[in-house]
MARMARVO-922467 format. One record per atom (N, C-alpha, C, O, CB): x, y, z; residue in one letter. Coordinates in steps of 0.001 Angstrom, whole numbers, plus 500000, padded with zeros to 6 digits. Glycine has a CB too. Layout:
MARMARVO-922467
XYZA;...
//
This chain:
MARMARVO-922467
473156744993453124M;472802744167451894M;471326743958451516M;470866743968450374M;473366742831452068M;470550743736452867K;469108743657452481K;468563744970452002K;467609745039451227K;468266743183453650K;469233746064452511K;468517747369452231K;468886747837450792K;468215748610450109K;468929748517453326K;470102747224450430L;470560747338448963L;469429746805447955L;468911747458447049L;471953746454448742L;469135745345448350K;468331744409447695K;466975745010447470K;466351744926446412K;468255743141448465K;466497745744448768L;465343746240448604L;465155747681447819L;464096748127447377L;464877746253449850L;466337748233447769S;466202749416447083S;466340749093445582S;465896749946444814S;467214750436447576S;466841748087445102L;467177747413443869L;465800747031443442L;465446747296442293L;468219746163444015L;464941746392444327L;463638745733443992L;462730747014443757L;462174747207442676L;463050744668445251L;462615747874444834V;461841748982444302V;461856749901443094V;460912750392442475V;461887749665445077V;463260750018442899A;463481750816441606A;463205750076440446A;463013750635439366A;464852751311441465A;463161748463440640S;463009747774439361S;461750747811439172S;461274747837438037S;463500746441439246S;460885747820440473S;459119747826440283S;458679749211439622S;457766749337438806S;458203747712441956S;459483750214440116L;459035751640439714L;459294751540437956L;458456751993437176L;460125753025440626L;460472750934437528L;460929750895436098L;459885750314435429L;459279750901434533L;462224750140435826L;459551748871435908S;458510747997435288S;457088748843435168S;456490748751434096S;458320746602436238S;456659749463435962A;455587750250436116A;455378751213435098A;454365751355434412A;455645750831437260A;456727752039435056N;456928753163433944N;456670752503432414N;455959753028431557N;458610753813434047N;457382751277432265L;457367750565431072L;455945750204430648L;455537750465429516L;458202749371431210L;455111749528431680V;453872749129431360V;452980750327430962V;452258750291429965V;453334748376432467V;453067751387431789A;452017752636431711A;452087753052430262A;451055753164429600A;452419754011432755A;453489753321429670G;453349753721428457G;453163755346428184G;453212756059429186G;452286752960428005G;452985755887427090E;452828757219426661E;452111757368425298E;452265756530424410E;454146757840426611E;451363758403425165L;450472758434423866L;450339759858423483L;450018760718424303L;448967757781424072L;450547760067422435T;449936761636421857T;448537761500421029T;448528760919419944T;451148762424420648T;447605761945421474V;446332761709421161V;445873763134420648V;445897764064421455V;445527761102422382V;445427763368419259V;445015764717418717V;443540764559418227V;443258763595417515V;446014765221417475V;442579765481418587S;441474765659418225S;440973767115417884S;441762767862417305S;440845765087419088S;439942767481418148F;439602768957417604F;439089769933418888F;438355770888418637F;438271768850416354F;439410769717419941G;439238770751420958G;437837771069421456G;436907770270421346G;439786771947420454G;437742772141421949G;436640772770422349G;435560771678423281G;436003770790424010G;436003773372420976G;434286771919423107A;433205771304423897A;433598769808423441A;433592768927424301A;431527771868423510A;433897769540422276Y;434082768157421804Y;435122767388422491Y;434956766366423157Y;434390768149420408Y;436392768107422205G;437657767549423127G;437383767405424574G;437860766461425204G;438916768523423062G;436625768315425133A;436256768095426691A;435558766881426946A;435964766130427833A;435354769206427267A;434335766546426121A;433719765425426284A;434584764292425938A;434288763303426608A;432567765443425592A;435504764108425162Q;436383762997425035Q;437481762880425979Q;438093761822426122Q;436907762994423802Q;437769764030426681K;438595763945427883K;437974763475429032K;438743763022429880K;439128765140428202K;436649763460429317K;435889763252430335K;435335761711430337K;435082761034431334K;434843764296430298K;435206761316428904H;434591760139428907H;435460759074428312H;435111757896428392H;433360760258428253H;436764759485427616M;437635758384426906M;438912758545427461M;439514757546427856M;437729758482425300M;439505759873427565I;441010759983427838I;441328759847429394I;442205759090429812I;441570761434427292I;440519760666430233D;440581760429431663D;440610758971432401D;441424758495433192D;439488761085432125D;439405758448431838P;439192756872432220P;440223756013432033P;440511755103432810P;438151756236431485P;440939756345430753Y;441961755465430246Y;443181755816431131Y;443797754859431598Y;442233755663428645Y;443564756936431391I;444556757273432495I;444416756584433619I;445285755891434149I;444531758575432885I;443276756777434010K;443007756220435571K;443048754625435515K;443399753942436477K;441363756738436224K;442725754206434517E;442726752642434446E;443918752163434371E;444225751211435088E;442034752061433359E;444896752771433424T;446232752164432844T;447403752838433288T;448514752317433188T;446286752196431336T;447188754149433850G;448504754857434286G;449160755424433267G;450093756163433579G;449461754006434920G;448866755241431873T;449397755659430556T;449419757213430595T;448461757839431048T;448486755086429312T;450442757771430150K;450461759158430040K;450088759611428844K;450636759126427854K;451610759664430318K;449036760678428683I;448533760907427380I;448608762533427088I;447968763314427791I;447011760301427283I;449355762934426107L;449205764375425830L;448182764593424762L;448345764199423607L;450536765003425411L;447038765282425215F;445755765575424322F;445964766899423691F;445904767973424289F;444332765606425180F;446216766730422422E;446447768074421653E;445228768264420642E;444494767325420336E;447945768053420783E;445074769584420142D;444066769968419030D;444649770040417657D;445807770427417502D;443440771332419314D;443880769676416634Y;444468769973415300Y;443173770597414428Y;442138770969414980Y;445167768499414577Y;443368770645413158S;442296771469412569S;441607770470411544S;440831770888410684S;442895772882411834S;441889769303411663G;441454768399410882G;442039768346409501G;443067769001409328G;440187768529410863G;441465767559408325G;442034767200407243G;443346766421407384G;443721766013408483G;442167768290406535G;443958766245406388V;445059765264405964V;446377765838405848V;447356765099405751V;444764764648404665V;446487767147405851A;447725767822405413A;448828767560406485A;449978767257406169A;447477769402405208A;448409767695407755E;449502767599408873E;450039766025409008E;451178765657409294E;448815768131410407E;448858765205408712L;449175763837409062L;450168763212407848L;451055762373408006L;447723762971409242L;449813763781406752K;450544763439405448K;452043763862405460K;452954763228404928K;449830764160404223K;452161765062406165A;453429765619406271A;454281764932407251A;455507764949407142A;453327766978406586A;453583764243408340Q;454457763557409143Q;454898762302408675Q;456061761904408739Q;453942763401410313Q;453696761538408086V;454176760266407464V;455059760305406434V;455942759448406483V;453193759555407002V;455075761138405414E;456016761344404500E;457347761640404960E;458284761034404441E;455617762263403730E;457575762562405940S;458956762819406474S;459400761613407506S;460550761684407941S;458971764310407256S;458707760687407863K;459019759791408705K;459403760216410037K;460291759735410741K;459894759107408185K;458461761377410347N;458663762078411839N;457165762171412081N;456513763195411879N;459569763756411935N;456612760883412582V;455471760797413230V;455589761029414714V;456266760383415513V;454920759592412944V;454623762314414993K;454529762569416527K;453331762181416917K;453225762300418137K;454718763973416988K;452229761700416326W;450875761372416818W;450987759933416738W;451638759241415954W;449618761995415984W;450127759569417830D;449938758112418043D;448462757685417717D;448161756583417258D;450299757735419545D;447552758727418021V;446047758384417888V;445503759805417162V;445834760923417557V;445232758015419560V;444707759575416155I;444057760778415678I;442596760475415365I;442204759480414756I;444780761337414437I;441810761494415876D;440387761673415618D;440357762154414170D;440882763230413885D;439674762711416651D;439832761488413350I;439708761843411844I;438338761732411237I;437717760681411398I;440602760946411024I;437853762647410605E;436553762853410137E;436688761666409024E;437777761389408521E;436199764490409590E;435359760930408657Y;435405759784407857Y;435601760316406380Y;436130759591405538Y;434092758897408055Y;435189761527406094I;435227762167404701I;436633762154404382I;436881762091403178I;434619763672404606I;437627762198405187D;439200762052404817D;439707760617405069D;440780760226404609D;440150763086405742D;438892759851405820V;439644758316406279V;439908757680404743V;441010757237404422V;438384757044407414V;438921757692403971E;439070756693402921E;440410757173402210E;441215756282401938E;437723756625401889E;440679758253401936R;441904758981401333R;443182758646402108R;444192758113401648R;441697760578401352R;442971759034403308A;444072758853404247A;444612757161404373A;445777756778404470A;443494759450405740A;443502756417404341C;444069754908404377C;444472754519403150C;445481753814403135C;443087753848404836C;443936754794402056S;444406754304400739S;445687754853400415S;446448754197399703S;443467754624399650S;446033756032400872E;447357756583400631E;448340756278401504E;449398756907401500E;447339757872400573E;448039755032402556G;449173754958403440G;449599755617404338G;450768755525404710G;449965754934403002G;448544756593404986M;448836757587406090M;448561756767407318M;449182757043408344M;447911758981406033M;447555755632407313L;446982755292408370L;447450753771408535L;447628753037407562L;445500755577408282L;447657753318410036E;447811751717409994E;446447751045409928E;445417751631410261E;448591751133411338E;446478749851409507V;445526748896409408V;445055748428410984V;445845747880411753V;446144747705408501V;443839748690411285F;443321748464412694F;442605747056412834F;441771746665412017F;442275749643413088F;443027746297413993P;442566745066414150P;441015744928414731P;440730744673415901P;443548744427415000P;440230745121413818H;438734745129414195H;438427743908415002H;437680743965415979H;437779745157412908H;439071742665414549D;438745741497415310D;438889741580416906D;438320740818417688D;439605740422414798D;439588742438417193K;439798742725418855K;438943743597419626K;439080743852420823K;441094743338419133K;437959744079418767L;436915744865419250L;436211744203420502L;435834743035420408L;435942745107418123L;436030744888421624P;435348744088422923P;433810743994422618P;433211744815421923P;435580744970424506P;433297743010423158K;431842743106423297K;430992744360423740K;431445745219424497K;431551742175424154K;429784744391423231G;429253745597424036G;428804745097425372G;429002743995425883G;428021746349423301G;428107746218425869D;427792746055427345D;426553744972427407D;426296744328428424D;427357747603428069D;425904744876426308D;424852743931426406D;425072742357425824D;424176741543425600D;423726744589425690D;426491742172425651G;427134741058425315G;427267740586423902G;427699739515423476G;426603740176425979G;426720741798423171K;427038741431421558K;428299741586421254K;429015742412421819K;426327742268420507K;428693740802420328A;429986740787419748A;430497742053418987A;429920742449417975A;430010739694418873A;431427742580419423G;432082743854418923G;431673744331417574G;431009745343417347G;433537743686418883G;432218743358416572K;431865743658415214K;430280743693414918K;429905744387413974K;432546742615414334K;429632743206415437D;428195743267415278D;427316744468415997D;426194744850415665D;427717741969415774D;428112744938417035D;427436745998417992D;427663747335417326D;427135748339417804D;428088746013419562D;428423747399416243F;428957748677415768F;427939748871414567F;427476747839414080F;430650748643415329F;427582749974414092I;426945750269412930I;427760749957411727I;428888750430411866I;426562751604412945I;427633749445410799P;428434749035409564P;429380750131408982P;430472749828408502P;427449748617408440P;428939751372409038A;429901752473408664A;431022752688409429A;432087752922408859A;429304753655408636A;430956752646410649A;431815752622411650A;432954751907411466A;434045752466411586A;431269752238412660A;432860750648411166I;434228749745410958I;434069749352409458I;434358748203409124I;434349748231412047I;433614750274408520G;433587749855407165G;434916750063406334G;435172749552405244G;432486750567406523G;435759750976407122N;437302751202406740N;438065750387407564N;437731750217408737N;437838752682406910N;439308749727406965E;440229749013407772E;441020749823408680E;441628749269409595E;441082748284406976E;441078751161408508C;442127751886409227C;441311752754410410C;441927753663410966C;443030752894408121C;440205752529410716A;439422753321411623A;438431752551412309A;437939751498411903A;438790754397410959A;438123753257413571V;436970752637414346V;436084753832414772V;436374754488415772V;437487751754415679V;434907754137413944G;433908755038414482G;433557755520415865G;433083754723416675G;432955754595414135G;433752756716416162N;433440757126417400N;432196758070417680N;431597758235418743N;434549757693417826N;432012758543416660I;430533759596416631I;429846759615415386I;430476759509414333I;430828761245416883I;428437759759415417V;427639760453414229V;427679761760414490V;427475762202415621V;426154760047414038V;427961762534413412W;427956763955413739W;427336764875412379W;426908764272411394W;429589764387414151W;427338765863412418S;426722766402411234S;427024768198411036S;426958769009411959S;425032766018411408S;427332768495409712I;427654769788409719I;426237770311409266I;425559769798408375I;428947770160408804I;425866771511410085I;424645772359409943I;424929773978409830I;426042774502409870I;423721772069411216I;423870774539409704F;424001776041409917F;423436776582410903F;422419775977411243F;423585776747408970F;423736777692411650A;422957778146412741A;423008779765412627A;423702780381411818A;423547777549414170A;422047780392413696H;422069781581413362H;421626782122414999H;421416781269415861H;421081781897411973H;421526783412415280K;420838783902416409K;419434783905416114K;418894783990415011K;421292785222416809K;418817783780417473N;417315783809417380N;416800785407417080N;415712785632416550N;416658783196418879N;417512786219417395D;417098787747417269D;417409788180415814D;417486789379415545D;417959788756418366D;417593787208414856L;417993787686413554L;416848788007412925L;415928787189412931L;418771786768412761L;416701789307412246K;415326789714411703K;414697788810410903K;413578788453411271K;415361790876410955K;415255788236409643T;414900787135408924T;415808785965409052T;417028785962408890T;414780787496407623T;414998784929409382K;415701783725409759K;415958782847408624K;415024782597407862K;414972782994410766K;417145782336408415P;417222781331407182P;416537779901407614P;416665779410408735P;418917781059406713P;415951779445406773K;415391778080406783K;415946776867405874K;415814775663406093K;414043778254406442K;416526777427404921T;417123776660403821T;418583776884403661T;419109777845404222T;416458776983402552T;419334775980402864V;420528776133402516V;420784777411401186V;421758778132400969V;420927774656402170V;419578777299400540A;419512778593399682A;419320779842400262A;419651780792399553A;418516778535398783A;418824780120401487D;418870781248402272D;420021781640402828D;420221782796403200D;418087781164403164D;420945780595402931V;422288780865403393V;423091781707402261V;423855782628402548V;423023779461403736V;422791781229400802F;423364782009399912F;422532783072399265F;422699783377398084F;423883781230399024F;421726783581399955D;420725784806399532D;420999786009400350D;420239786293401276D;419128784442399748D;422072786764400060T;422290787805400907T;421432789055400798T;421624790018401540T;423561788130400767T;420469789032399850K;419647790142399743K;418338789786400661K;417693790714401150K;419317790443398169K;418017788634400851K;417141788369401815K;417595788475403079K;416876788911403978K;416651787261401663K;418886788068403278I;419371787985404718I;420886788674404726I;421882787959404838I;419406786297405263I;420974790029404607P;422338790518404736P;423157790214405943P;422722789933407060P;422304791858404631P;424524790318405531G;425522789916406612G;426377788821406339G;426009787921405585G;424874789583407810G;427597788822406943K;428609787740406851K;428093786351406992K;427351786105407944K;429628787933407867K;428369785537406251R;428445783986406532R;429738783309406889R;430713783666406228R;428001783276405360R;429899782507407701A;431170781827408332A;431229780422407935A;430499779571408443A;431186781885409924A;432252780130406864F;432428778844406597F;433828778187406931F;434876778829407005F;432123778721405283F;433705776768407130R;435162776320407493R;435849776350405920R;435213776348404866R;435214774568408345R;437129776374406059K;438009776908404959K;438485775499404126K;439664775147404091K;439414777852405655K;437574774879403577R;437956773818402902R;436819773483401924R;435724774000402142R;438315772730403826R;436974772661400857P;435952772464399745P;434898771803400072P;433790772090399618P;436407771832398666P;435158770596401103Q;434264769622401369Q;433032770402402080Q;433328771350402807Q;434946768467402242Q;431669770058401912V;430678770486402226V;430144771852401569V;428970772079401278V;430817770467403414V;431239772718401393N;430712773971400884N;430399773865399696N;429464774536399259N;431480775013400977N;431226772851398754L;430678772672397233L;429479772036397144L;428744772333396203L;431569771881396337L;429074771072398081E;427638770410398267E;426818771420398533E;425740771393397939E;427478769354399389E;427038772369399314W;425897773208399660W;425736774167398499W;424585774555398303W;426096773970401044W;426548774552397812A;426405775478396700A;425690774875395720A;424931775558395034A;427630775949396164A;425827773469395500L;425028772877394535L;423597772909394874L;422706773264394101L;425447771560394313L;423408772424396362M;421797772564396892M;421157773591396794M;419944773595396583M;421553772377398158M;422061774920396968A;421497776233396878A;421129776533395655A;420149777261395494A;422295777198397305A;421843776032394571D;421585776208393234D;420404775234392680D;420051775289391502D;422893775997392506D;419931774507393442G;418686773636393160G;418950772164392726G;418079771473392198G;417857774295392034G;420153771757392974V;420277770269392527V;419742769441393792V;419896769716394982V;421951769823392114V;419133768454393269A;418435767587394411A;419443766761395199A;420457766273394699A;417342766549393789A;419082766647396463L;419996766086397295L;420648764676396909L;421815764398397184L;419354766008398514L;419694763742396184K;420178762495395782K;421365762549394588K;422113761585394425K;418930761698395321K;421470763804393744D;422155763959392717D;423322764777393179D;423927765198392193D;421382764489391664D;423853765150394277I;424680766124394611I;425970765590394197I;426721766270393498I;424583766516396015I;426300764331394611Y;427785763657394109Y;427984763523392614Y;428981763833391962Y;427972762109394669Y;426700762938392147K;426628762841390665K;427074763929389875K;427839763837388914K;425363762615390271K;426474765140390399V;426734766364389515V;428039766848389953V;428829767348389153V;425614767536389632V;428274766726391109L;429803767291391651L;431023766435390925L;432174766872390903L;429981767043393516L;430647765169390333G;431528764451389826G;431780764875388290G;432497764214387539G;431125763098390046G;431202765885387965T;431374766262386423T;431942767622386551T;431770768419387474T;429913766263385467T;432791767787385256E;433518769279385210E;432345770306385283E;432565771304385969E;434474769571383688E;431021770193384619K;430143771222384625K;429742771323385978K;429662772441386489K;429050771060383707K;429475770287386635G;428993770259388191G;429811771296389037G;429328772244389656G;429232768704388896G;431495770856388930V;432054771750389674V;432371773156389500V;432786773951390343V;432900771304389899V;432059773368388031K;431861774932387702K;430638775738388304K;430545776907388681K;431706775081386168K;429847774824388265Q;428353775235388859Q;428530775648390238Q;428194776773390608Q;427221773984388853Q;429101774692391102A;429546774979392406A;430133776249392792A;429697777081393588A;430382774109392706A;431225776262392076F;432247777490392439F;431367778670391840F;431413779747392435F;433982777379391636F;430697778573390892A;429918779765390443A;428792780418391304A;428412781589391301A;429316779405389236A;428321779273392101K;427392779601393326K;428111780212394400K;427557781110395034K;426707778361393909K;429364779818394712L;430133780344395803L;430554781702395373L;430699782546396257L;431337779449396176L;430791782058394019D;431185783317393604D;430069784330394256D;430363785405394779D;431288783365391963D;428869783858394148T;427707784871394442T;427907785479395966T;427420786578396229T;426143784052394315T;428509784861396788I;428442785283398062I;430087785398398741I;430280785609399938I;427433784214398828I;431028785242397878K;432395785219398078K;432866786425399013K;433683786294399924K;433070785245396719K;432344787412398719K;432640788664399414K;432053788806400856K;432387789666401670K;432132789786398576K;431078787775401048D;430405787872402162D;430911786788403305D;430509786806404468D;428980787736401780D;431861785844402771I;432256784839403624I;433217785229404611I;434201785905404311I;432733783806402924I;432999784870405670V;434166784678406694V;434821783226406797V;434202782242407200V;433621785032408133V;436279783217406341W;436491781754406657W;437163781325408063W;437765782181408711W;437368781206405556W;437065780077408504F;437674779681409497F;438416778316409694F;438178777475408827F;436873779834410268F;439206777994410614D;440084776857410449D;439274775845411382D;439061774707410962D;441735777158410905D;438825776237412627S;438638775266413677S;437255775396414049S;436746776515414102S;439569775450414869S;436539774257414335W;435030774567414534W;434679775177415786W;433568775628416062W;434208773353414443W;435852775163416641S;435717776147417894S;435327777543417536S;434728778244418351S;437076776264418684S;435635777954416385Q;435451779469416084Q;434091779694415648Q;433597780821415643Q;436428780015414972Q;433446778611415267A;431969778890414811A;431146779569415833A;430699780700415640A;431229777584414451A;430942778915416889P;429957779923418010P;430662781143418226P;429911782118418248P;429686779250419645P;431827781385418387Q;432373782566418767Q;432046783586417575Q;431625784683417942Q;433905782379419077Q;432169783395416332L;431711784118415112L;430394784607415373L;430129785806415290L;431705783259413852L;429558783736415683L;428088783792415705L;428009785065416920L;427639786232416784L;427273782096416148L;428490784364418096N;428352785207419446N;428762786673419346N;428094787594419817N;429255784580420586N;429923786815418689D;430598788099418766D;430006789083417532D;430277790281417456D;432269787837418648D;429219788418416660G;428889789338415542G;429508789194414209G;429201789769413165G;429175790599415932G;430422788335414427G;431413788115413142G;430862787752411809G;431368787948410705G;432375787006413413G;429750787194412109A;428778786504411109A;427392786493411524A;427115786601412719A;429150785075410867A;426515786373410653V;424919786241411169V;424762784820410833V;423786784381411443V;423644787293410334V;425378783846410048I;424707782735409684I;426433781837409722I;427399782213409059I;423607782941407989I;426427780910410445V;427872780119410754V;427414778685410084V;426295778189410218V;428374779963412711V;428489778129409348Q;428512776599409357Q;429224776222410555Q;430123776870411091Q;429207775946408086Q;428704775031410956S;429170774296412253S;428963772894412528S;427942772400412050S;428603774867413310S;429726772160413199A;429529770891413531A;428299771117414523A;428289772122415235A;430859770171414119A;427324770241414567N;426167770570415351N;426344770366416651N;425434770792417362N;425071769912414991N;427397769750417275G;427548769679418728G;428110770942419150G;427843771310420294G;428416768516419192G;428834771658418431R;429390772912418932R;428253773970419172R;428320774682420174R;430455773461417913R;427245774094418315I;426045774799418684I;425306774358419688I;424862775211420456I;425255774896417739I;425004772993419924Y;424248772382421035Y;424929772632422221Y;424267772925423216Y;424033770937420892Y;426251772559422288S;426982772973423627S;426715774374423926S;426208774750424982S;428563772786423565S;427056775109423002A;426813776778423204A;425429777110423802A;425308777999424644A;426880777625421696A;424361776361423340I;423021776643423631I;422730776080425123I;422105776709425976I;422078775992422504I;423272774829425288K;423090774311426504K;423879774542427725K;423397774598428857K;423092773203426322K;424982774659427459K;426120774971428405K;426420776605428747K;426666777125429835K;427444774326427728K;426329777082427696D;426744778854427606D;425529779594427549D;425595780823427579D;427657779383426153D;424151778872427451K;423002779315427242K;422974780651425999K;422381781716426169K;422522779673428683K;423652780330424937S;423703781134423970S;422155780887423208S;421516779835423243S;425065780829423116S;421794782028422589D;420457782431422004D;420733781930420505D;420712782779419613D;420070784193422158D;420989780601420191F;421259780290418818F;420085779322418299F;419315778759419078F;422729779615418685F;420035779204417071N;419177778105416571N;419756777335415705N;420517777900414920N;418046778500415998N;419578775812415580I;420271774952414498I;419381774735413645I;418262774408414041I;420857773675414878I;419681774875412113V;418671774586410916V;419407773375410409V;420621773348410205V;418460775889409674V;418535772328410214W;419056771058409812W;418933770721408328W;419460769698407891W;418400770039410578W;418201771617407487D;418270771663406223D;419745771615405504D;420659772428405642D;417566772775405935D;419718770567404793G;421082770460404056G;422071769965404720G;423207769977404246G;421576771619403610G;421775769412406013Q;422916768863406786Q;423761767760406021Q;423294767029405148Q;422366768258408102Q;424990767747406443V;425853766771405617V;426251765954406787V;427148766431407482V;427187767438404700V;425721764745407153Y;426209763990408129Y;427375762842407831Y;427614762453406687Y;425072763434408658Y;427977762417408852D;429358761859408747D;429609761231410085D;428897761405411074D;430481762972408387D;430718760464410028L;431273759838411219L;432547760446411381L;433115761003410441L;431382758320411146L;433049760364412584D;434556760492413088D;435017759273413692D;434249758567414345D;434759761619414152D;436285758970413507G;436753757607414242G;438193757923414545G;438944758772414064G;436616756127413265G;438381756974415511W;439958756954415815W;440659756269414937W;440137755263414456W;440343756383417083W;441847756614414578A;442855755891413780A;444287756023414509A;444531756742415478A;442898756502412252A;445205755147413809I;446472755484414232I;447464755750412994I;447743754879412170I;446963754373415141I;447978757103412968P;449052757472411815P;450068756318411801P;450584755789412785P;449892758978412109P;450294755970410255K;451200755234409993K;452684755460410408K;453259756416409887K;451056755139408864K;453340754707411261G;454650754867411768G;454656755274413258G;455690755579413852G;455372755875410939G;453248755255413901S;453370755639415414S;454389754904415957S;454680753795415508S;452118755393416259S;455057755494417033K;456038754727417611K;455436754013419094K;456144753468419940K;457344755728417815K;454023754169419148N;453358753595420322N;452187752895419917N;451152752991420576N;452998754606421328N;452272752129418786K;451196751504418146K;450375750556418875K;449150750541418749K;451648750898417093K;451052749716419681E;450261748616420498E;449490749403421736E;448437749012422239E;451397747364421150E;450107750401422065E;449363751281423141E;448260751970422438E;447176752007423022E;450329752404423865E;448358752471421385A;447435753076420707A;446258752240420340A;445139752734420475A;448007753604419656A;446371751223419964I;445400750177419771I;444382749813421048I;443156749741420968I;446218748942419387I;445198749601422250K;444627749372423548K;443701750650423878K;442616750586424455K;445815749142424656K;444241751663423471F;443374753077423918F;442091753045423108F;440990753288423603F;444234754641423536F;442278752757421939I;440968752813420921I;440084751833421233I;438877752057421136I;441273752611419398I;440596750526421679L;439787749627422139L;438718749998423386L;437507749784423439L;440657748615422461L;439430750505424171A;438865750985425400A;437946752339425326A;437034752468426143A;440031751208426325A;438179753282424402A;437565754422424163A;436458754078423237A;435625754982423176A;438478755432423670A;436218753125422556T;435224752731421721T;434149751701422444T;433233751185421803T;435909752122420507T;434343751489423694K;433495750558424502K;431927751353424544K;431733752512424177K;434258750318426181K;431071750576424993T;429763751119424974T;429522752430425998T;428640753229425685T;428812749935425333T;430102752594426902K;429897753704427867K;430420754700427414K;429716755692427226K;430351753556429118K;432017754731427060P;432483756009426481P;431644756610425352P;431228757761425488P;433838755820425975P;431362755901424232L;430528756262423241L;429428756970423452L;429090757991422853L;430195755347422678L;428827756378424376A;427381757030424870A;427605758536425387A;426774759424425201A;426675756087426225A;428820758717426054G;429179759904426689G;429091760958425970G;428922762072426466G;430317759892427158G;429194760742424728M;429302761810423671M;428075762520423411M;428146763577422784M;429751761261422402M;426911762069423820Q;425706762792424022Q;425867764065424668Q;425006764918424456Q;424812762041424749Q;426893764342425469D;427141765903425959D;427146766798425053D;426686767921425262D;428359766172426601D;427628766460424000V;427795767486422702V;426842767035421604V;427129767398420464V;429403767483422032V;425808766338421771A;424731765966420685A;425380765090419700A;424812764983418613A;424108767258419910A;426501764430419899Y;426917763334418792Y;426419761981419017Y;426466761548420168Y;428439763177418687Y;425975761293418135G;425271760104418209G;426233758838418463G;427288758928417834G;424472759969416928G;426120757868419120P;427152756557419102P;427045755881418079P;426060755903417341P;427020755561420133P;428188755109417894T;428491754181416811T;428047752814417098T;427763751984416234T;429922754164416523T;427999752608418510R;427844751118418991R;426236751116419184R;425631752129419536R;428793750706420556R;425669750005418945K;424025750070419060K;423946749955420493K;423091750683420997K;423072748800418237K;424669749174421353S;424519749030422838S;424398750176423573S;423826750218424663S;425554748368423395S;425041751347422890S;425014752696423472S;423840753520423576S;423565754334424458S;425831753413422837S;423162753185422518E;421912753899422295E;420961753900423584E;420407754943423929E;421180753241421077E;420808752837424206S;419927752653425506S;420540753758426349S;419744754233427160S;420023751055426291S;421611754220426357L;422199755155427418L;421974756766427197L;422253757646428012L;423772754877427465L;421416756931425929I;421213758273425396I;420045758727425946I;418960758159425819I;421158758362423938I;420296760012426720A;418862760683427226A;417690760910426338A;417902761206425162A;419095762030427725A;416552760805426757E;415358761086425675E;415362762713425225E;415034763033424083E;413727760682426435E;415718763593426118E;416065765073425589E;416836765260424471E;416595766089423593E;416753765824426521E;418050764261424501V;419075764469423640V;418727764061422234V;419112764673421238V;420220763794424111V;417898762876422222K;417651762306421006K;417321763120419752K;417786762816418654K;416696761488421219K;416440764248419961P;415939764882418896P;417159766113418322P;417094766802417304P;414443765501419412P;418048766085419188Q;419298766903418799Q;420280766315418045Q;421199767001417598Q;419970767360419881Q;420192764848417797L;421223763972417138L;420703764109415563L;419536764249415197L;421233762254417798L;421824764034414784P;421689763968413408P;420705762950412698P;420002763123411702P;422932763748412969P;420860761882413474S;419920760581412994S;418499760989413055S;417754760292412366S;420086759189413990S;417896762041413777A;416642762469413934A;416061763266412909A;414897763668412886A;416572763084415014A;417185763521411838H;417091764626410779H;417473764068409393H;417564764840408440H;418068765867411141H;417688762803409263L;418468762289408139L;417723762588406699L;418296762505405613L;418688760693408367L;416384762938406880D;415578763128405615D;415921764664405205D;415302765041404210D;413848762850405878D;416748765564405760K;416993766943405575K;418229767178404952K;418605768293404594K;416940767643406765K;419014765887404788G;420311766056404288G;420983764705403658G;420323763737403282G;421140766603405432G;422338764801403611I;423028763606402832I;424097763089403798I;424391763615404872I;423750764079401330I;424587762086403315K;425633761258404013K;426991761885403157K;427134761788401938K;425335759373403835K;427845762481404004A;429315762735403289A;429747761566402394A;429628760412402808A;430537762926404433A;430226761823401225S;430677760666400670S;432347760500400672S;433086761058399862S;430085760639399271S;432724759733401609A;434074759545401782A;434789758899400369A;435957759166400084A;434234758604403075A;434043758129399632E;434479757574398412E;434872758742397482E;435947758857396892E;433384756670397797E;433751759646397447F;433861760627396249F;435117761767396719F;435773762363395865F;432180761475395959F;435302761935398001W;436395762833398468W;437677762155398297W;438651762758397847W;436227763252399930W;437718760933398636A;438972759993398320A;439401760252396942A;440562760625396773A;438650758390398461A;438712760124396052D;438854760176394646D;439184761651394060D;440085761851393245D;437565759630394052D;438503762459394480N;438436763920394075N;439067764994395049N;439168766194394791N;436972764280393897N;439440764422396110G;439756765398397271G;440978766386396968G;441044767578397270G;440116764537398606G;441837765685396364S;443257766515395978S;442974767432394913S;443337768591395114S;444526765546395438S;442411767176393828Q;442155767914392760Q;441352768996393273Q;441832770120393131Q;441550767172391692Q;440150768890393881L;439030769780394194L;439855770781395489L;439559771950395736L;437458768750394752L;440631770197395998G;441349770981397132G;442390771878396375G;442680772890397013G;442133769936398285G;442951771760395297E;443706772560394492E;442922773717393878E;443299774888393906E;444302771751393494E;441685773227393265K;440866774198392710K;440335775152393599K;440151776305393208K;439875773636392069K;440023774752394942F;439633775689395877F;440506776488396360F;440143777616396694F;439111775203396807F;441697776133396489T;442752776801397053T;442874778091396014T;442825779250396426T;444113775804397191T;443031777760394683A;443245778812393627A;442014779569393614A;442173780767393381A;443574778242392186A;440835779181393802W;439486780071393906W;439374780981394947W;438708782012394853W;438295779272394060W;440098780595396100L;440247781423397352L;440932782759397005L;440542783880397332L;441104780641398466L;442094782417396236I;443118783790396142I;442547784530394822I;442900785688394598I;445024783352395903I;441737783913394023K;441288784538392910K;440555785934393235K;439699785977394118K;440406783577392201K;440906787037392520K;440287788328392981K;438844788263392178K;438026789175392303K;441304789775392567K;
//
C-alpha cells in the first residue's frame, strides 16, 4: 500500500510538473538572428521554466498569420513581427492585446514602461525587441562601389544583378529616393497616386536586373555566391557574415530604412498565458542586450550600458541621419492596396 501511494505521488508530481512547464511554438526569422534569439531568449527561458519550445522560421509579413487567424487554426503562440507590419496586424485583429503594465523593471530598477524606448511599446499588441535596419551591401572587391541608393538603381555605372526582398515595403521607398525625392517627403509622395506611379516607374528601370528573395538569410548567400553584386539586407545579416564568417562585405547606410521588431501573440493562441510569460522574460534588460551579437540595438534603455563599444558604430542608431524610420501607419493604411499593385507589377511583362 505504501509503495502504491508513493507511486501515485510520484506520478502526480510528474503530471503537475508537465502541466506547469507548458509548451510554446515561437516563430522568427532564422539565420544568425534566430541563433542570437535562441542563445539569449529561448534557451534561458527553457532552462528557467522547463517549458518546451518549438522554435520555427517564417518569412515575415502577415499572410501566414492572417490565414491562421481567419481559419481559427492558430498554430503559433509567439511571433517575431516587424513593426512595419504590426499596426496593420493589430488593427485587423490578428494579434492579442499585450499587458504592457506587467513589463518587469529594468536591471537598473527603472519601471518597465519607462525603461523601453516609446516606439517599442507604442502599439498595444507588441513589445519591441530590437532596433534594426534595411541597408544594402556589396563585396569589397567590386570594381565600382555603390555609395548611394541612386547607385543601386544605376546599372550602367554598376552592372550586375541586385537582390531585393520580394515585397513592396522599402523597395518603393528606395525607388523614390533613387529618383530624387527628399527623405523627409518619401511617405508624403508615396501617399499619392502620382508618387506610386513614380516609384514603380523607377523600379521598371532595373526590373530585369533584380533577383527576388523571400528570407533575409538569402541575402548574404546571394552576395557570397555571386548571385547579385548588390543586396538589400537586414543590417545584422551582413554584420554577422563579416564578423563570424569573415566575408569581405561592406555595409552602406545611405537610405537605410530603420524599424523595430517585436514579440507578439497571434489572436487565438492556445497558450496565451505562457506566451505572455515568455515575452516578459525575453524582453528583460540582459536578453535584449544580447542581440548585439548581430548588431541590432536594444529597445530598453537599461540594456545600452551592456553594448560593447566596438558594436555601437554598427548599430542603426549610429546612422539615423542617412535614412528614414519605416512608417507602420503608412503601411497599415496602404499595405493591402500596394501589395496588390506590387504583385501585379511583378508578373507584368
